[in-house]
C-alpha beads as a LAMMPS data file, in Angstrom:
LAMMPS data file: protein, C-alpha beads

79 atoms
78 bonds

1 atom types
1 bond types

-500.0 500.0 xlo xhi
-500.0 500.0 ylo yhi
-500.0 500.0 zlo zhi

Masses

1 110.0

Atoms # bond

1 1 1 7.529 5.557 -8.659
2 1 1 6.571 2.471 -10.660
3 1 1 4.603 1.898 -13.820
4 1 1 3.820 -1.727 -12.908
5 1 1 2.081 -0.937 -9.635
6 1 1 -1.518 -0.097 -10.461
7 1 1 -4.057 1.261 -7.968
8 1 1 -5.913 -2.069 -8.200
9 1 1 -2.787 -4.075 -7.432
10 1 1 -1.912 -1.862 -4.466
11 1 1 -5.444 -2.226 -3.070
12 1 1 -5.418 -6.003 -3.664
13 1 1 -2.018 -6.458 -1.988
14 1 1 -3.150 -4.525 1.097
15 1 1 -6.445 -6.431 1.268
16 1 1 -4.643 -9.760 0.986
17 1 1 -2.460 -9.003 3.990
18 1 1 -5.420 -7.699 5.990
19 1 1 -7.565 -10.707 5.105
20 1 1 -10.407 -8.676 3.628
21 1 1 -11.918 -7.836 0.265
22 1 1 -10.286 -4.949 -1.627
23 1 1 -13.599 -3.056 -1.766
24 1 1 -13.788 -3.045 2.039
25 1 1 -10.850 -0.624 2.354
26 1 1 -11.742 3.063 2.278
27 1 1 -9.116 5.268 0.574
28 1 1 -8.571 7.512 3.618
29 1 1 -8.973 4.871 6.320
30 1 1 -6.026 4.389 8.670
31 1 1 -4.701 0.957 7.757
32 1 1 -3.232 0.471 11.235
33 1 1 -6.799 0.531 12.557
34 1 1 -7.576 -2.364 10.208
35 1 1 -4.712 -4.448 11.612
36 1 1 -1.768 -3.510 9.411
37 1 1 1.272 -3.989 11.635
38 1 1 4.962 -3.396 10.972
39 1 1 5.564 -6.967 9.766
40 1 1 2.812 -6.676 7.151
41 1 1 4.044 -3.212 6.236
42 1 1 7.535 -4.546 5.574
43 1 1 6.013 -7.347 3.477
44 1 1 4.348 -4.714 1.300
45 1 1 7.573 -2.718 0.987
46 1 1 9.456 -5.809 -0.200
47 1 1 6.657 -6.861 -2.571
48 1 1 6.378 -3.399 -4.103
49 1 1 10.140 -3.008 -4.413
50 1 1 10.141 -6.262 -6.381
51 1 1 7.302 -4.802 -8.443
52 1 1 9.372 -1.818 -9.478
53 1 1 9.238 0.664 -6.595
54 1 1 12.994 0.418 -6.098
55 1 1 13.364 3.451 -3.844
56 1 1 10.407 2.699 -1.544
57 1 1 11.291 2.734 2.154
58 1 1 9.267 1.699 5.203
59 1 1 8.853 5.280 6.502
60 1 1 7.289 6.285 3.163
61 1 1 4.323 4.069 4.023
62 1 1 4.399 4.228 7.819
63 1 1 4.144 8.008 8.078
64 1 1 0.690 8.018 6.466
65 1 1 -0.909 4.545 6.400
66 1 1 -3.765 5.335 4.038
67 1 1 -4.524 3.617 0.747
68 1 1 -5.069 6.910 -1.094
69 1 1 -1.663 8.234 -0.012
70 1 1 0.103 4.995 -0.924
71 1 1 -1.563 4.887 -4.329
72 1 1 -0.486 8.459 -5.092
73 1 1 3.033 7.754 -3.817
74 1 1 3.491 4.556 -5.806
75 1 1 1.730 5.449 -9.045
76 1 1 1.805 9.228 -9.170
77 1 1 -1.981 9.134 -9.563
78 1 1 -4.596 10.651 -7.325
79 1 1 -7.221 8.057 -6.483

Bonds

1 1 1 2
2 1 2 3
3 1 3 4
4 1 4 5
5 1 5 6
6 1 6 7
7 1 7 8
8 1 8 9
9 1 9 10
10 1 10 11
11 1 11 12
12 1 12 13
13 1 13 14
14 1 14 15
15 1 15 16
16 1 16 17
17 1 17 18
18 1 18 19
19 1 19 20
20 1 20 21
21 1 21 22
22 1 22 23
23 1 23 24
24 1 24 25
25 1 25 26
26 1 26 27
27 1 27 28
28 1 28 29
29 1 29 30
30 1 30 31
31 1 31 32
32 1 32 33
33 1 33 34
34 1 34 35
35 1 35 36
36 1 36 37
37 1 37 38
38 1 38 39
39 1 39 40
40 1 40 41
41 1 41 42
42 1 42 43
43 1 43 44
44 1 44 45
45 1 45 46
46 1 46 47
47 1 47 48
48 1 48 49
49 1 49 50
50 1 50 51
51 1 51 52
52 1 52 53
53 1 53 54
54 1 54 55
55 1 55 56
56 1 56 57
57 1 57 58
58 1 58 59
59 1 59 60
60 1 60 61
61 1 61 62
62 1 62 63
63 1 63 64
64 1 64 65
65 1 65 66
66 1 66 67
67 1 67 68
68 1 68 69
69 1 69 70
70 1 70 71
71 1 71 72
72 1 72 73
73 1 73 74
74 1 74 75
75 1 75 76
76 1 76 77
77 1 77 78
78 1 78 79
């Protein structure tokens, strides 16, 4: 979806909004269980759209709130 969104940036952005260290987030962990709510989710959508993921929509992230899925979706890479 975007060349400028790296796996490290995606992980760092999520960690920032959750108030934790990037290394603390497991790739397949449900981010809702870590406190990611709809307001934070929308913040990520807007940030990543600005970063080049022009077609990203909230449901793309909400349907499967896992770092591994988001990384694959945004970068085309498998973590």
